[in-house]
C-alpha atoms as one frame of an Amber mdcrd trajectory, in Angstrom:
protein
  18.224  22.660  18.495  21.870  22.515  17.535  22.838  21.971  13.922  24.545
  18.667  14.766  21.414  17.275  16.407  19.256  18.358  13.480  21.746  16.847
  11.048  21.674  13.511  12.894  17.875  13.527  12.857  17.961  14.287   9.125
  20.339  11.376   8.501  18.090   9.128  10.598  15.088  10.255   8.542  17.017
   9.573   5.347  17.958   6.056   6.470  14.426   5.313   7.670  12.983   6.601
   4.433  15.139   4.579   2.087  16.648   1.569   3.787  14.888   0.139   6.805
  13.280  -3.165   6.044   9.923  -3.860   7.584  10.114  -7.372   8.933   7.781
  -6.892  11.890   5.519  -4.462  13.684   8.211  -3.210  16.057  10.633  -2.367
  13.229   7.804  -0.668  11.355   6.960   1.419  14.419  10.596   2.395  14.960
  10.863   3.457  11.321   7.580   5.358  11.490   8.566   7.161  14.681  11.882
   8.198  13.109  10.179   9.484   9.956   7.675  11.488  12.022  10.466  12.834
  14.237  12.417  13.883  11.148   9.434  15.634   9.580   8.561  17.469  12.788
  12.161  18.466  13.526  12.393  20.216  10.171   9.035  21.963  10.527   8.334
  25.437  11.880   5.061  26.662  13.345   4.660  30.443  13.387   3.191  30.522
  16.922   4.777  27.525  18.662   7.655  28.052  21.056   9.323  24.854  22.190
   8.170  21.377  21.340   5.052  20.991  19.177   2.276  18.735  20.446   1.716
  15.674  18.256  -1.773  14.205  18.659  -1.835  10.549  17.630  -5.058   8.787
  16.731  -5.812   5.653  18.701  -6.416   4.055  15.287  -2.706   4.349  14.443
  -1.033   1.044  13.649   2.493   2.108  12.716   3.247   4.782  15.361   4.469
   3.692  18.801   3.265   6.104  21.495   5.309   4.523  24.278   8.574   4.893
  22.357   7.664   8.501  21.498   7.280   9.625  25.113  10.136  11.850  26.199
  11.082  12.611  22.598  13.316  15.723  22.418  11.595  17.008  19.251   7.886
  16.826  20.142   5.406  16.108  22.913   2.848  13.397  22.230  -0.707  12.631
  23.316  -3.118   9.876  22.299  -6.515  10.872  20.920  -9.351   8.384  21.117
 -12.240  10.456  19.793 -11.997  12.516  16.564 -13.684  15.492  18.248 -10.792
  15.603  20.738  -8.407  16.767  18.004 -10.125  20.156  18.190  -9.796  20.617
  21.950  -6.381  18.990  22.515  -4.309  21.909  21.230  -2.563  19.817  18.586
   0.249  21.316  16.534   0.501  18.129  14.471  -1.902  15.252  13.950  -0.998
  11.664  13.147  -3.971   9.890  11.573  -4.273   6.111  11.724  -7.013   4.213
   9.907  -9.219   7.287   9.444 -10.482   7.529   5.878  -9.456  10.457   3.692
 -12.983  11.865   4.181 -12.603  11.646   7.977  -9.178  13.284   7.709 -10.665
  16.097   5.616 -13.524  16.576   8.093 -11.110  16.849  11.030  -8.757  19.160
   9.125 -11.707  21.361   8.086 -12.828  21.650  11.708  -9.387  23.056  12.570
  -9.449  25.872   9.984  -7.413  28.857  11.074  -4.923  26.819  13.093  -1.421
  25.899  11.956  -1.509  22.100  12.107   0.746  19.671  10.272  -1.014  16.417
   9.358   0.452  12.966   8.779  -1.489   9.867   7.748  -0.761   6.166   7.498
  -3.967   5.500   5.533  -3.837   7.730   2.484  -2.108   5.940  -0.391  -2.837
   8.538  -3.088  -2.037  11.568  -0.910  -4.057  13.944  -3.088  -6.467  14.998
  -0.310  -6.459  14.872   3.457  -3.132  14.906   5.291  -0.042  16.809   4.197
   2.279  13.817   4.680   1.215  10.270   3.821   3.201   7.278   5.024   3.094
   4.215   2.809   4.727   0.814   2.881   6.106  -0.220  -0.500   7.389  -3.803
  -0.537  10.102  -3.776   2.139  10.491   0.020   2.285   8.531   2.613   4.185
   8.167   5.890   2.280   6.153   9.060   2.493   4.464  11.340   0.013   3.666
  15.017   0.329   0.388  16.688  -0.524   1.704  20.182  -1.270  -1.802  21.676
  -1.322  -2.554  20.410   2.196   0.907  21.406   3.375   0.546  24.963   2.091
  -2.898  25.301   3.736  -1.480  24.060   7.063   0.513  27.259   7.596   3.466
  25.165   8.803   6.794  25.641   7.046   8.749  22.470   6.278  12.378  22.474
   5.204  12.700  21.693   1.509  15.220  18.910   2.238  12.403  16.876   3.795
  10.217  17.474   0.753  12.987  16.150  -1.502  12.940  12.848   0.404   9.281
  12.277  -0.377   8.189   9.466  -2.682   7.634  11.941  -5.499  11.103  13.352
  -4.971  12.834  10.026  -5.613  10.872   8.795  -8.607
């Protein structure tokens, strides 16, 4: 991907992270999709050539699958059964309302694979997914679980890590 395209995605991620107000579900989904796109565009999988496959839980509230189709950064597929995460060939997983325990169980079943995980139901972000999306008042932010991220085997550009909730406090 050209530097200019990556830069524009980074700026979009920055704006989504800090300034988009969440007045309705559609705006929240647009913001979420942009944050996910930004994270994935600045991530590198050691064995993935081309677009990574993002598997999105059918329990997701904030992510809009329809708007994500045809995305230039990633391919997307909906997952309705937690056991399907194992067989789908996911490079990244977007968890919805799955509990942290369910996230951990799914992540544990994928040991040995380089999979980036993102959750919209993990406020503390100390276990489970590597990236945790959280709504704070009128802002949508994300946190990073560095332990989970390091175990994922996926490299993420440090600029994205600086935008995390912990990076701006």
